[in-house]
N, C-alpha and C positions, 0 to 999 in steps of 0.2 A: 402592099405589103410596106409601104414607107410607113401607110395611116398606123398598119397594124403595130407596129413598133415604135411609133411615137405615143399613143396610145401607154404603150405597157410602161414609156420611159418614164408618162407624167405621172402615174400611178404610185410607179414605184421611189418616186421625186417627194410626191403625198405621203406614201404609208412612208418613208425615213423621218419627215419631216413632222406626220402626226408622231413616232413615236422619241425623235428628241425633244421636242414639245411635253409630251408625260415625261418626261421621266426628269423635263425643266419645272415641276411646278411642283412641292410639295405636298402629296394628297394625305401623309399620316405625323400626325405632330406628337404622337405617341411615344416613338421606335424614339425619340431623342428626349423627349419631356421625363420618362415614367422613370423614376427610383424608387429602388429598392432599403432598404436599411435591416441589419439585424445585430443585434447586441450582447452579446455573455463575455461570459471568464468561463474560464478552464482554471479549475482549482484542483492541486493534488488530494486522495484524498487521505485522510487522517489517521494514524490507526485505531482511535478510537471509531471511525465509521467502517474498520475489515474487522474490527478482532476486541470481543472484551478477554482481561484481561484480570485475574483474583489472585493474588500472592492468599497460602494456605497461612495459619498460625506456626510462628514456630514450637517445638516442639522440645524440651531439653529432659535430654534421658541421662542413666547412670552413668558414669566414667567420663564421663566431659565429656558427652555427643550431643550433633544435636538433628533433628529431620524439617525437615519442610516442603512446599509440596510448591506448586503455581497449574493450575488453570488459561485456557486458553479457548477461547468457544471461538470459530471463526463466523461472527453475522456477514458475509459481505458474497454475494452474489461468484463467487467465485473459487476455484481451490488453490487452496498458501500451500509452499512447500514452505516449512516453517523450521527452523533447528532451537535448542535451548540454551546452557548455554550459564552451568552455575562455577563463578568464578570466587575463590579465598586467599586473598591476595593477590590477586589481577594474574592468577595461574588458574588455566579450567585446568577443575578438577572433575567434571561430570559433564556430560554432551545426551543431548536424545533429541531424535530429527525424528519429522513427519511430515505427508500431505494429508497437510488438512481441509477435511474436503468441507462441504458448504454444509452449517449449520451443524456441523460437527465438533467434537470439544479434546480438544487432548489433555492429560498432567503430567509432568515430570514431574516427579521426585526423591527428592535428593533425602537418604537413609540413613541416618550413621554417620555421622560424616563427628569428626574428632574438632570442638569445637575448636577456635584458633586462642591463639597467643593470647594475653591483656590488651597486646600494642593495636590489636585490626575489632576493632566494634560494627564490623557489619558487614554481610554477607554478599556478594552482587548475582542479578539475575539478569544477565540479557537476552534477550526475544531477535530473530533473523528470520527474516521474513521475503522470500521469493529471493532466494541464493545469495544474492548483489544487493542485500542491505536496503532494497528498497523502504519494507519494517523490520527498524534497530532501535529496540527501549532497550535500555539497562535500569533496573531496577535493585536499588540497594536495600539490604532484608536489616538494620539494626539489630545486633545481639544485644542480651538482659546480660552483659558481665557477670554480677550480683548469683545469677539464677547457676549461668555455666560453673559457676564454681562452684554452687553452693553443691552439687548433684557431683565435678570433681569429686572435694574435700570429702562428702562424709564415700565416695566411693573407696577413698587410703585411706581410711581409718578403718573400714571396717576390712581382715585378717583375712 
């Protein structure tokens, strides 16, 4: 029995020494020398990447009134909550909003608005998208004082 025990002890010591020897030999350098590199850049989308905005022509009507429209087309792959505000003298005079789906268009029209005083020569259209202002574009629409005053004067001269 003493001989069996000694034999098993020698085998156990040899096994442990073999394990320790194998652990100390570097078998693969790939784990330590392999590397991976990735390069890229994160860029926020611009308004022109998400939608096309087209301002309509200003229509000058009788009584010094004007009409104008703006068309917004969604060219992005996501639906955009959109709000269009018309401002005159920095006061909101009309607001329209919609959920602009993919590839669809929205027209906001400002009809028969009294032309501003001669000190104000532009109307503004503010487009806000994604409710938190991720898209926030303000466009100034120049107004021709001469044409508008002619329309107002023509109407005043008639009885």
